[in-house]
DSSP file (Angstrom, degrees, kcal/mol; ACC not computed):
  #  RESIDUE AA STRUCTURE BP1 BP2  ACC     N-H-->O    O-->H-N    N-H-->O    O-->H-N    TCO  KAPPA ALPHA  PHI   PSI    X-CA   Y-CA   Z-CA
    1    1 A M              0   0    0      0, 0.0     2,-0.5     0, 0.0     0, 0.0   0.000 360.0 360.0 360.0 127.2    0.0    0.0    0.0
    2    2 A K        -     0   0    0      1,-0.0     2,-0.3     0, 0.0     0, 0.0  -0.832 360.0-128.7-101.2 137.9    1.4    3.4   -1.0
    3    3 A L        -     0   0    0     -2,-0.5     2,-0.4     1,-0.0     3,-0.0  -0.622  19.3-131.2 -82.9 134.4    0.5    6.5    1.1
    4    4 A N     >  -     0   0    0     -2,-0.3     4,-1.7     1,-0.1     3,-0.3  -0.730   9.1-136.1 -86.1 137.3   -0.7    9.4   -0.9
    5    5 A K  H  > S+     0   0    0     -2,-0.4     4,-2.4     1,-0.2     5,-0.2   0.858 104.6  58.1 -63.7 -35.2    0.9   12.7    0.0
    6    6 A N  H  > S+     0   0    0      2,-0.2     4,-2.5     1,-0.2    -1,-0.2   0.903 104.3  53.2 -61.3 -41.3   -2.4   14.5    0.0
    7    7 A D  H  > S+     0   0    0     -3,-0.3     4,-2.0     1,-0.2    -1,-0.2   0.909 110.0  46.8 -63.9 -40.4   -3.6   12.1    2.7
    8    8 A I  H  X S+     0   0    0     -4,-1.7     4,-2.6     2,-0.2    -1,-0.2   0.894 111.2  51.4 -62.6 -41.8   -0.7   12.8    4.9
    9    9 A N  H  X S+     0   0    0     -4,-2.4     4,-2.6     1,-0.2    -2,-0.2   0.888 109.1  51.0 -64.5 -39.5   -1.1   16.5    4.4
   10   10 A V  H  X S+     0   0    0     -4,-2.5     4,-2.4     2,-0.2    -1,-0.2   0.909 111.7  47.8 -64.7 -41.4   -4.8   16.3    5.4
   11   11 A F  H  X S+     0   0    0     -4,-2.0     4,-2.0     2,-0.2    -2,-0.2   0.919 113.3  46.9 -67.1 -44.5   -3.8   14.4    8.5
   12   12 A L  H  X S+     0   0    0     -4,-2.6     4,-2.5     2,-0.2    -2,-0.2   0.898 112.5  50.3 -62.0 -43.1   -1.1   16.9    9.4
   13   13 A T  H  X S+     0   0    0     -4,-2.6     4,-2.6     1,-0.2    -2,-0.2   0.910 111.2  47.7 -63.0 -43.4   -3.4   19.8    8.8
   14   14 A L  H  X S+     0   0    0     -4,-2.4     4,-1.2     2,-0.2    -1,-0.2   0.892 113.0  49.5 -67.6 -37.0   -6.1   18.4   10.9
   15   15 A W  H  X S+     0   0    0     -4,-2.0     4,-1.5     2,-0.2     3,-0.4   0.939 113.2  45.7 -63.2 -49.7   -3.6   17.6   13.7
   16   16 A I  H  < S+     0   0    0     -4,-2.5     3,-0.2     1,-0.2    -2,-0.2   0.916 117.3  43.2 -64.0 -46.3   -2.1   21.1   13.6
   17   17 A K  H  < S+     0   0    0     -4,-2.6    -1,-0.2    -5,-0.2    -2,-0.2   0.638 122.3  37.2 -77.4 -13.5   -5.5   22.9   13.6
   18   18 A N  H  < S+     0   0    0     -4,-1.2    -2,-0.2    -3,-0.4    -1,-0.2   0.461  82.1 109.4-117.0  -4.6   -7.2   20.6   16.2
   19   19 A D     X  -     0   0    0     -4,-1.5     4,-2.1    -3,-0.2     5,-0.2  -0.644  48.7-164.4 -80.3 108.9   -4.5   19.9   18.8
   20   20 A P  H  > S+     0   0    0      0, 0.0     4,-1.7     0, 0.0    -1,-0.2   0.860  88.7  53.8 -60.2 -35.5   -5.4   21.9   22.0
   21   21 A E  H  > S+     0   0    0      2,-0.2     4,-1.3     1,-0.2     5,-0.2   0.928 108.8  48.5 -65.5 -43.3   -1.9   21.5   23.4
   22   22 A L  H  > S+     0   0    0      1,-0.2     4,-2.6     2,-0.2     3,-0.5   0.924 112.2  48.4 -62.5 -44.4   -0.3   23.0   20.2
   23   23 A W  H  < S+     0   0    0     -4,-2.1    -1,-0.2     1,-0.2    -2,-0.2   0.769 107.5  57.0 -66.5 -26.1   -2.7   25.9   20.2
   24   24 A A  H  < S+     0   0    0     -4,-1.7    -1,-0.2    -5,-0.2    -2,-0.2   0.807 116.4  34.0 -73.9 -28.2   -2.0   26.5   23.9
   25   25 A E  H  < S+     0   0    0     -4,-1.3     2,-0.3    -3,-0.5    -2,-0.2   0.769 113.4  58.1-101.2 -28.0    1.7   26.9   23.2
   26   26 A L  S  < S-     0   0    0     -4,-2.6     2,-0.1    -5,-0.2    -1,-0.0  -0.784  75.7-125.4-105.5 147.9    1.9   28.5   19.8
   27   27 A R     >  -     0   0    0     -2,-0.3     4,-1.9     1,-0.1     5,-0.2  -0.413  33.8-103.0 -80.4 166.2    0.4   31.8   18.6
   28   28 A H  H  > S+     0   0    0      1,-0.2     4,-1.9     2,-0.2     5,-0.1   0.883 121.6  50.8 -57.0 -43.8   -1.8   32.0   15.7
   29   29 A I  H  > S+     0   0    0      1,-0.2     4,-2.3     2,-0.2    -1,-0.2   0.861 108.1  53.5 -65.4 -36.2    0.8   33.4   13.4
   30   30 A E  H  > S+     0   0    0      2,-0.2     4,-2.4     1,-0.2    -1,-0.2   0.869 108.2  50.7 -64.5 -37.3    3.3   30.5   14.4
   31   31 A I  H  X S+     0   0    0     -4,-1.9     4,-2.2     2,-0.2    -2,-0.2   0.904 109.6  50.1 -65.9 -41.3    0.6   28.0   13.5
   32   32 A K  H  X S+     0   0    0     -4,-1.9     4,-2.4     2,-0.2    -2,-0.2   0.891 111.5  48.2 -65.3 -43.1    0.2   29.7   10.1
   33   33 A I  H  X S+     0   0    0     -4,-2.3     4,-2.4     2,-0.2     5,-0.2   0.918 111.0  51.4 -65.1 -44.3    4.0   29.6    9.5
   34   34 A L  H  X>S+     0   0    0     -4,-2.4     4,-2.6     2,-0.2     5,-0.5   0.907 112.2  46.1 -56.0 -45.6    4.1   25.9   10.5
   35   35 A I  I  X>S+     0   0    0     -4,-2.2     5,-2.3     1,-0.2     4,-1.6   0.925 113.3  49.6 -64.5 -47.0    1.3   25.0    8.1
   36   36 A D  I  <5S+     0   0    0     -4,-2.4     6,-2.9     3,-0.2    -2,-0.2   0.857 116.2  41.8 -59.9 -38.7    2.9   27.0    5.3
   37   37 A R  I  <5S+     0   0    0     -4,-2.4    -2,-0.2     4,-0.2    -1,-0.2   0.946 127.2  26.3 -75.1 -51.1    6.3   25.4    5.8
   38   38 A I  I  <5S+     0   0    0     -4,-2.6    -3,-0.2    -5,-0.2    -2,-0.2   0.904 132.0  29.6 -86.9 -44.5    5.3   21.8    6.3
   39   39 A I  I  <<S+     0   0    0     -4,-1.6    -3,-0.2    -5,-0.5    -4,-0.1   0.949 130.3  33.8 -85.0 -51.5    1.9   21.3    4.5
   40   40 A N  S   <S-     0   0    0     -5,-2.3    -4,-0.2   -31,-0.0    -3,-0.2   0.507  98.8-134.1 -85.1  -0.9    2.2   23.9    1.7
   41   41 A E        +     0   0    0     -6,-0.4    -4,-0.2     1,-0.2     2,-0.2   0.839  36.6 175.3  56.7  42.0    5.9   23.4    1.3
   42   42 A Y        -     0   0    0     -6,-2.9    -1,-0.2     1,-0.1     2,-0.1  -0.544  27.7-126.4 -75.8 143.3    6.9   27.1    1.2
   43   43 A S     >  -     0   0    0     -2,-0.2     4,-2.4     1,-0.1     5,-0.2  -0.358  27.1-107.1 -73.9 167.8   10.6   27.9    1.1
   44   44 A F  H  > S+     0   0    0      2,-0.2     4,-2.1     1,-0.2    14,-0.1   0.813 122.9  54.9 -69.4 -26.3   12.0   30.2    3.6
   45   45 A I  H  > S+     0   0    0      2,-0.2     4,-1.9     1,-0.2    -1,-0.2   0.926 109.5  47.3 -68.7 -42.2   12.3   32.9    0.9
   46   46 A E  H  > S+     0   0    0      1,-0.2     4,-2.5     2,-0.2    -2,-0.2   0.920 112.9  48.8 -64.7 -41.6    8.5   32.5    0.0
   47   47 A L  H  X S+     0   0    0     -4,-2.4     4,-2.7     1,-0.2    -1,-0.2   0.891 109.0  53.2 -66.1 -36.3    7.6   32.7    3.7
   48   48 A A  H  <>S+     0   0    0     -4,-2.1     5,-2.6     1,-0.2     4,-0.3   0.894 111.7  45.9 -64.0 -37.9    9.8   35.8    4.1
   49   49 A G  H ><5S+     0   0    0     -4,-1.9     3,-0.5     3,-0.2    -2,-0.2   0.894 113.7  48.6 -69.6 -39.8    7.9   37.4    1.2
   50   50 A K  H 3<5S+     0   0    0     -4,-2.5    -2,-0.2     1,-0.2    -1,-0.2   0.913 120.8  35.1 -66.6 -43.2    4.5   36.4    2.6
   51   51 A Y  T 3<5S-     0   0    0     -4,-2.7    -1,-0.2    -5,-0.2    -2,-0.2   0.251 110.0-119.5 -98.3  12.6    5.2   37.6    6.1
   52   52 A D  T < 5S+     0   0    0     -3,-0.5     2,-0.2    -4,-0.3    -3,-0.2   0.915  74.2 104.7  52.6  57.6    7.3   40.6    5.0
   53   53 A T  S   <S-     0   0    0     -5,-2.6     2,-0.2    -6,-0.1    -1,-0.2  -0.753  72.9 -77.6-144.0-172.3   10.5   39.7    6.8
   54   54 A T     >  -     0   0    0     -2,-0.2     4,-2.2     1,-0.1     5,-0.1  -0.571  34.2-117.2 -94.3 162.7   13.9   38.4    5.8
   55   55 A E  H  > S+     0   0    0      1,-0.2     4,-1.9     2,-0.2     5,-0.1   0.888 115.9  51.9 -62.7 -40.8   14.9   34.8    5.0
   56   56 A K  H  > S+     0   0    0      2,-0.2     4,-2.0     1,-0.2    -1,-0.2   0.897 109.7  48.6 -66.6 -40.8   17.2   34.7    8.0
   57   57 A N  H  > S+     0   0    0      1,-0.2     4,-2.8     2,-0.2    -1,-0.2   0.897 109.2  54.1 -63.0 -39.0   14.5   35.9   10.4
   58   58 A T  H  X S+     0   0    0     -4,-2.2     4,-2.4     1,-0.2    -2,-0.2   0.891 107.6  50.0 -65.7 -37.3   12.0   33.4    9.0
   59   59 A K  H  X S+     0   0    0     -4,-1.9     4,-2.4     2,-0.2    -1,-0.2   0.915 110.8  49.6 -63.1 -44.1   14.5   30.6    9.7
   60   60 A V  H  X S+     0   0    0     -4,-2.0     4,-2.3     2,-0.2    -2,-0.2   0.919 111.5  48.7 -61.6 -46.8   15.0   31.8   13.2
   61   61 A I  H  X S+     0   0    0     -4,-2.8     4,-2.2     1,-0.2    -2,-0.2   0.909 111.8  49.1 -59.8 -44.0   11.2   32.0   13.8
   62   62 A F  H  X S+     0   0    0     -4,-2.4     4,-2.1     1,-0.2    -1,-0.2   0.907 109.3  51.7 -66.1 -39.2   10.7   28.5   12.4
   63   63 A K  H  X S+     0   0    0     -4,-2.4     4,-2.3     1,-0.2    -1,-0.2   0.899 108.8  51.3 -63.7 -39.0   13.4   27.1   14.6
   64   64 A R  H  X S+     0   0    0     -4,-2.3     4,-2.4     2,-0.2    -1,-0.2   0.883 107.4  53.4 -65.9 -35.4   11.8   28.7   17.6
   65   65 A I  H  X S+     0   0    0     -4,-2.2     4,-2.2     2,-0.2    -2,-0.2   0.946 111.0  46.0 -59.6 -47.4    8.4   27.1   16.7
   66   66 A L  H  X S+     0   0    0     -4,-2.1     4,-2.2     1,-0.2    -2,-0.2   0.837 110.3  54.4 -71.9 -30.2   10.1   23.7   16.5
   67   67 A D  H  X S+     0   0    0     -4,-2.3     4,-2.3     2,-0.2    -1,-0.2   0.904 108.7  48.7 -65.3 -39.6   11.9   24.4   19.8
   68   68 A K  H  X S+     0   0    0     -4,-2.4     4,-3.0     2,-0.2     5,-0.5   0.920 111.0  49.7 -64.5 -41.3    8.6   25.2   21.5
   69   69 A I  H  X>S+     0   0    0     -4,-2.2     5,-2.4     1,-0.2     4,-2.0   0.901 112.8  47.9 -62.8 -40.3    7.1   22.0   20.0
   70   70 A E  H  <5S+     0   0    0     -4,-2.2    -2,-0.2     3,-0.2    -1,-0.2   0.898 116.8  42.7 -63.9 -42.5   10.0   20.0   21.3
   71   71 A R  H  <5S+     0   0    0     -4,-2.3    -2,-0.2    -5,-0.1    -1,-0.2   0.892 129.7  21.2 -70.5 -47.6    9.8   21.6   24.7
   72   72 A Y  H  <5S+     0   0    0     -4,-3.0    -3,-0.2    -5,-0.2    -2,-0.2   0.691 131.3  26.0-104.6 -22.0    6.1   21.5   25.3
   73   73 A I  T  <5S-     0   0    0     -4,-2.0     2,-0.3    -5,-0.5    -3,-0.2   0.836 117.1 -39.8-107.5 -64.9    4.6   18.9   23.0
   74   74 A S     >< -     0   0    0     -5,-2.4     4,-1.9     1,-0.1    -1,-0.2  -0.901  26.9-142.0-168.5 138.0    6.9   16.2   22.1
   75   75 A K  H  > S+     0   0    0     -2,-0.3     4,-2.3     2,-0.2     5,-0.1   0.877 107.6  53.1 -68.8 -36.4   10.6   15.7   21.1
   76   76 A E  H  > S+     0   0    0      2,-0.2     4,-2.2     1,-0.2    -1,-0.2   0.883 107.3  49.0 -63.7 -41.8    9.6   13.1   18.6
   77   77 A V  H  > S+     0   0    0      2,-0.2     4,-2.7     1,-0.2     5,-0.2   0.949 114.0  47.5 -66.0 -46.6    7.1   15.3   16.8
   78   78 A A  H  X S+     0   0    0     -4,-1.9     4,-2.4     1,-0.2    -2,-0.2   0.899 108.7  54.6 -62.7 -39.6    9.7   18.1   16.6
   79   79 A F  H  X S+     0   0    0     -4,-2.3     4,-1.7     2,-0.2    -1,-0.2   0.928 111.5  43.6 -59.6 -46.3   12.3   15.7   15.4
   80   80 A H  H  X S+     0   0    0     -4,-2.2     4,-2.6     2,-0.2    -2,-0.2   0.875 112.4  52.3 -70.9 -37.0   10.1   14.6   12.5
   81   81 A L  H  X S+     0   0    0     -4,-2.7     4,-2.2     1,-0.2    -1,-0.2   0.877 109.5  50.2 -67.7 -34.7    9.0   18.1   11.7
   82   82 A K  H  X S+     0   0    0     -4,-2.4     4,-2.2    -5,-0.2    -1,-0.2   0.877 109.8  51.1 -66.3 -36.3   12.6   19.2   11.5
   83   83 A N  H  X S+     0   0    0     -4,-1.7     4,-2.4     2,-0.2    -2,-0.2   0.920 110.4  48.3 -64.8 -46.2   13.3   16.2    9.1
   84   84 A I  H  X S+     0   0    0     -4,-2.6     4,-1.8     1,-0.2    -2,-0.2   0.941 112.3  49.8 -59.9 -46.1   10.5   17.3    6.9
   85   85 A S  H  X S+     0   0    0     -4,-2.2     4,-2.1     1,-0.2    -2,-0.2   0.907 110.7  49.2 -57.4 -43.4   11.7   20.8    6.9
   86   86 A L  H  X S+     0   0    0     -4,-2.2     4,-3.0     1,-0.2    -1,-0.2   0.891 109.6  51.6 -64.0 -40.6   15.3   19.7    6.0
   87   87 A K  H  < S+     0   0    0     -4,-2.4    -1,-0.2     1,-0.2    -2,-0.2   0.805 110.4  49.8 -67.9 -28.0   14.0   17.5    3.1
   88   88 A L  H  < S+     0   0    0     -4,-1.8    -1,-0.2    -5,-0.2    -2,-0.2   0.863 114.3  44.6 -75.2 -34.6   12.1   20.6    1.8
   89   89 A E  H  < S+     0   0    0     -4,-2.1    -2,-0.2     1,-0.3    -3,-0.2   0.890 127.7  26.6 -75.1 -41.5   15.2   22.7    2.0
   90   90 A Y  S  < S-     0   0    0     -4,-3.0    -1,-0.3    -5,-0.2    -2,-0.1  -0.725  83.9-162.8-123.4  81.2   17.6   20.2    0.5
   91   91 A P        -     0   0    0      0, 0.0     2,-0.6     0, 0.0    -3,-0.1  -0.339  25.7-112.8 -68.6 146.5   15.6   17.9   -1.8
   92   92 A Q        -     0   0    0      1,-0.2    -5,-0.0    -5,-0.2    -2,-0.0  -0.696  25.4-166.3 -81.0 119.6   17.2   14.6   -2.7
   93   93 A K  S    S+     0   0    0     -2,-0.6    -1,-0.2     1,-0.2     3,-0.0   0.933  76.7  20.5 -73.1 -47.6   17.9   14.7   -6.4
   94   94 A K        -     0   0    0      1,-0.1    -1,-0.2     4,-0.0     3,-0.1  -0.966  67.6-141.3-124.7 139.1   18.6   11.0   -6.7
   95   95 A P  S    S+     0   0    0      0, 0.0     2,-0.3     0, 0.0    -1,-0.1   0.743  87.2   1.6 -72.2 -20.2   17.5    8.3   -4.3
   96   96 A F  S    S-     0   0    0     -3,-0.0     2,-0.2     0, 0.0     0, 0.0  -0.982  87.4 -84.2-156.9 164.6   20.8    6.5   -4.7
   97   97 A E        -     0   0    0     -2,-0.3     2,-0.5    -3,-0.1     0, 0.0  -0.477  36.0-143.3 -73.3 144.5   24.1    6.7   -6.4
   98   98 A V        -     0   0    0     -2,-0.2     2,-0.4     2,-0.0    -1,-0.0  -0.934  14.9-169.4-110.3 128.3   24.4    5.5  -10.0
   99   99 A Y        -     0   0    0     -2,-0.5     2,-0.5     2,-0.0    -2,-0.0  -0.961  15.1-137.5-119.7 139.4   27.6    3.8  -11.0
  100  100 A E        -     0   0    0     -2,-0.4     2,-0.5     2,-0.0    -2,-0.0  -0.814  16.5-166.9 -97.3 135.4   28.4    2.9  -14.6
  101  101 A I        -     0   0    0     -2,-0.5     2,-0.6     2,-0.0    -2,-0.0  -0.982   5.1-157.3-119.3 123.3   30.0   -0.4  -15.3
  102  102 A F        -     0   0    0     -2,-0.5     2,-0.6     2,-0.0    -2,-0.0  -0.864   4.8-156.1-103.4 126.1   31.5   -1.1  -18.6
  103  103 A L              0   0    0     -2,-0.6    -2,-0.0     1,-0.1     0, 0.0  -0.880 360.0 360.0-101.5 125.6   31.8   -4.8  -19.7
  104  104 A N              0   0    0     -2,-0.6    -1,-0.1     0, 0.0    -2,-0.0   0.383 360.0 360.0 -97.8 360.0   34.5   -5.5  -22.2
């Protein structure tokens, strides 16, 4: 069974929008940034443009959001959100190395 990315995004969106612990710890704008980064896959440059700030400031804000999640919600959740963010920032071009072998 293959998971559809849209199904995962719907689940993550529902979790983010309906988790009372998350809403107790994060402000509304932080939740919007989290959704834009993780679900909508905005780059930090796009986030900076949307929220009228710099790319560096956006990265700092996102790191603080993840730190709050790690501290107050769950270390495991923060770990996986960081991994998703890293995969968005540095997409993997090839799933594995390709070697050419010449047979004579």
